N, C-alpha and C positions, 0 to 999 in steps of 0.2 A: 814518546811512543811512536813506532812506525806500524802502519797497517797495510796488509796486502790481501787483496781479493783474488783468489786463484782463478785464472782464465782457463778456457778449454785447452789452450796450447800447453799449459803447465801441468794439467792433471795427470795422475798416475805416478808421480815421483814421490819418493819418501820425504818426510818433513826435514830430516837432517840434511839430505842432499839439496833440497830447496834452499835451506838456510846457508849452506856452504856456497851455493852459487851466488847468492845476493851479498854474502859477507865472506869472500874468499880469504881474507886476512885473519879470520877468527879460527882459533884452535878447535878441532873436532870435539875434544873432551870438554872444553869450555861450553860449547853450544849444547851438548847433551846435558851438562849440569844446569844450564839456564832453563832448559825445557823441564827438567825434573823439579826445579825450584819454582816453576810456574811463572818465570819471567818471560816465557814465550808460550802463548796459548793459541789453540785452534778453536774457532767458534766459541770463544770466551770460556773454554774449559782447559784444564790441565790435560796433558797428552803424553805420548811417548815418541822418541826419535824416529822409530821405524814405521809410523803410520803412513799410509798412502793418501795423498791429498786429492780431493775431488774439485771439479769446477764449482766455483761459488763459495768454497771454504774461505773463512776469514782468519788470517794469520796475524796475530798482534805480537810485536816485539817490544818489550818494555825496557828499552835502552834509551839513554840520553842521546840527543842529536850528535854530540861530539863522539860518543862511544860508537854509535852506529857508523858514522862517517869514517872513523878509523878502521873499523873492520871491513867496510865496503871497499876501500881502496880503489883500484882501477875499474872495478865493476860499475862505478857511478858514471863513468865516461863512455857514453854510447853515442856514436856519431849518427844521430837520427837524420841529419840533412843529407848524408851520403846515400841513405836508402831512398829518401824522397827524390833526390836527383836522378838516381838510377831508374826509378819507376817513371819519372817524367821524361827522361831523355832516351832510354833504350826503346827502339821501335821494332815492331813485327813479332813480339812475343805474345803467344796466345795460350790461354788455359784450355787444354783439350779435355781434361777431366779434373773434377774436384769433389772432395767430400770433406767430412769433419777433420780427417787426419792427414790428408795428402792432397797435393795439387800436382798434376803433370802438365808441364808447359811444352809448347813447341818453341824451340830456340832456333832463330835464323843463323845462317852462316855469318861469321864475323864477330859474334858475341862470345865472350868467355863464359864458361860455366862457373868458374870461381876465379877471383882476381889473384894475380901474383904480385901486384904492387899496390901500395896503400891508396894511391890516387886513381886507380882504375875502377870502372864500374863493370859488374858482371851480373849474370843471372841470379847469383846468390843475393846481391844487394837489391836487385829488382824484386825478388821474392818477398823480402822483408818489407820493402816499400809498398808492394801490392797488399800485404796483410795488414800493414799499418793503415792503408787507405780504406780497407773494408772493415776495420775494427777488430780483426781476429787477434791482434797483438797490440801492445802499447809499450811505451818506453820502460815502464816498471816490469812488465812480464818478460821483456827481452833480457833483463838482468839474470833471470833464473833459467831461461831456455831460449835459444835462438834457432828458429827454423832454418833449414839449410838444404842445398842441393845434395842429393845422395848418390847420383851416378853422373859422372862427367862425360861430356862430349868435347872433342877437340874444337878449338875456336872455329875452324873452317868446316866442321861437320854440322849439318843442321838436323833437327828432329826432336824427338821426345826426351825430356829430362824429368826424372822423378824427384820431387821435393817433399820434405816433411813439413807439416803444419803444427804437429803436436809431439810431445815426448813419446806417447804411445805409437804414433805413426813412425817416428824415427827409429825406435827400437825394432818394430816389426819389419820395416823396409830393410834395415841393416842386416837383420837375421836372414831374410829371404835372399838378399844379394849374396851374403857370405856363404849360404848353403846352395847357391846357384839354382834357386827355385823359381826365380823370375827369368823368363825367356825374353831375350832382346833380339829383334830382327832389324836388319838394314837392307836398303836397296841401293845398288850402285851400278855403274857402267864401267867395265874394265876392257883392257886391250885384248884382242884375240878372241878365239872361239873356245867356249867351255861347253862340252856336250853332255856332261853327266853330273849328278849331285855327288858330292863326296865330303868327308870330314878330314880337313887338313890338320896335321899335327906337326909341331916343331918346337924349337926352343928360342925364346926371345931374350936378347941381351940389350940392356939400355945403356947408352952413353950419356951420363948426366951433364957433361960439359957441353955437348952439342945438341942435347935434347933430341937425339935420334936413336933408333933401335935397329938391330940386325936380327934376322931370323935364320936359324941353322936347322938342318935336318937332324943332326945328332946332338946329344947332350953336351953342354959347354959349362965350364966353371962360372957360377954366378948367374946363369940364365934360368928363366922360368919356363916351364912347359906350357904350351898354349894349344888350344883347339879352336878351330874355326870351321863351321859347316857352311858349304856353299851349294846353291841350287840354281841352275840356269833358268831364266824366265823367257828370254827371247834373244835372237841373234840378228845383228845388222852389219853386213859387210865385214868389217874388221874389228867389231866390238860386240860384247855380250852384256845384256842386262841380267844381273843375278840378284838373288836374295841371299843374304848372309845372316847366319845365326851366330852370335858371339857367345861361345860356350864359356871360355875364360875371358876375363876382361883386363887386358894389359895396355899400356900406352902405345898408341898407333898400331895396335895389333892387326886390324883388318887391312890397313893400307900396306904395312910391311909384309904381311903374310902373302897377300896377293902378288905383290911385287916380286917376292922370293920365288914364285912359280911362273914368272914371266907373264903375269896378267895384271899389270899395274892399273890403278884406278884413273879414269879420265879426269884430267884437271889437277891431279896431285903433283905439286911442284917439289915435294921433298923426296918421295919414293917413286915418282912416276917417270914416264917417258916423255921428254920435252918435245920430241918430234911429233909424237902422237897428240900431245896437247895442242901444239901449234896447228896441226892439221884441222882440228875442230875449234881452234881459237878459244880454248877453254883453259883457264888457269886457276879455277876454284874447283876443288875436288867434288866429284859427283857422288856423294855419300850421305845418305839420309837414314837416321834412326826412325823407322816409320811404324813399328808395331811392338807393343809390350804385352806379354801374357803372364798373368798372375796364377799361382797354383790353386787347386781346389781346396787345399787344407790350410789356407792362411788363417791366422788367429783373429783377423778382422773380417767380419761377415761380408761387408761390402766388397771386399777384394777377392772373394773366392771365385775363381774362374774368370776374373775380370780381364777383358781385352780392350786395350786402348790403341787406336791406330789413326794415322793420317793417310790421305790418298796421295 
């Protein structure tokens, strides 16, 4: 028999989906049959596949160890040490806001939001190491739900990154991002003078081989429509500090969009002006995600009208 006490991070999910996450090799119809035969119980009672689990619920699976291990498959192999290493080794990450369902970190420039190679450490691994350290998750709960980064920043962009702590939080954040209800603002310094606020529109086309993008004024095959709102804050000689609102969120959108109108970001070595960068001896892009605004109609009370910002 295997016993699972549902943690806060896991609550809200259906029993059948919880079982499928911890036993991915088991057939859905088999699991439903085991629930109805009371070989799987919740709080020592027979139940139904579609019930939603709450924190503290006791799920018991009356399978032999051999049967459970067969159905568990790769889900049993969680590299806990990689999370602990990331939490210990990555420096400068700060929780700017945290509640039961979400944590918003400040990510320094130079740290990946999510790793692209198995041996890399990123904010995603740091997040789980952080939650392991404070007891919000454990090795068992990670088999049914893994907290994650839900909005990425480029490696060399610093600023605020939204992360889920619970299934409830992940679902709500994903919905708000998908519906463009979360407003994300950046500060940057770009070449030249920008005198007025405006909403830039264009079409962004990504080259997967080179991991670069191009922005066009007119529609192109395979390109995505993008919108970037800019607002000048102050002007210094040959550069302007601006606030940018990212209305659509595409790879390298802000950097490429500003470069396409001849106002590249200071320090940007991919889309920028190297002569401009050398003048100020800056080769790390000056782009910070500094403010996040949540809508008034979020389904999570704590998030209604929430504003998180860094100075």
